Phi, psi and omega in degrees: 000124177282100180297323179296321176298312180300320180293313183295319176299315180295318175300318179295315182293318176302316180292322177291309182293322176050068185300317179297318179291345178279342186300320175299319178294316177298321178297315180303317184277331188229008186300332180278353177273159175296153181308315176305313180295316176301323178295316177297319175301317182298320179295318179295314186291313184289318182299316180296317176296321178298316179297318177303311182287332178295321176299312184294322186290334181265341179235019179301323181292325183290325181295311180298317177296324180301316182270003178054054178250123176287140180303326181295322177288323180295324180297323185288309184292318176296321177298325179293315177302314180294329174298314178299318179299314177302315183296318177297329175288317183293323181282345181085009178287336184295337185256011184270087182231160185249150183276175181217155180224150174204174181240144177195162185271334182231162178299322178298314183295317181294322181295313177301316176298318178290322178299315182302327179280322184267357177308317169243116020253004189286311178283313176236120015258002189285320181264329181228046183259204182298320182296312181289319181291328178290315182301317183295318180293318183295317177291327178297322178296337177277349180293128184261327190217172185303319183295333176292325176294318177296316178302314176299323179292321178296319174301322178293319179300310185294318181295315186275339169297312178304315181299319182293316174303321178295320180296315185283341179261005181310321181307325177297310179297322186291329178285327192243353183242131177291147182301333183296324180296320179293327177295317182295319179301312183298316177299317179300309179300323180296324177293319182292318174305315181298317177300311174306315179301312182298326179294318174299314184294317178297312175297319177296313180295320176303323183284319179290319177240087189304327182276000185293324185256015177287149185110209186263035180294141179277346178269129176251000000 
């Protein structure tokens, strides 16, 4: 099992998913609901995103092979998509969402109705969109053996379990943390995502144009 790959994947997923930065968006979309309803919505949102990415992390190589896409080219294209995601986070565009309201007889019904409304954009594209899918596919392509796939799956479990805990604990953060702190976290994570995107693009360009990085470059 490649522990370095797992660590890099975990850091990348935490940066992309940005659990703390999602709290203001989560509050905007579900803040009017009862705690039990919010927990059910959190489970549906996180569970759906997790299943989508779990499929991609384990069959990512087959997806690339099926479409005859070289990993070097995908690094460049995927890095570009990540770059756009990072820039939107830095500029604050990723968190401009509107709330929704509905009526229902039970907590489960209320949660289901709200989940149907927040599936887009909260689950897709924010939790399982271009940024997360690109990251998952890129790290999936680096897996060399079965244990690497197991390790990547464990990383997904850890990152989305942490996200679920943050969402169900959000009332504590909402009461004690100023909204400006959430904004700052989103901007910082946006910078990290942008740096990861540039790294992917540099690596891809270096593979496509081998002579590009020759010399005393600080980038490996």
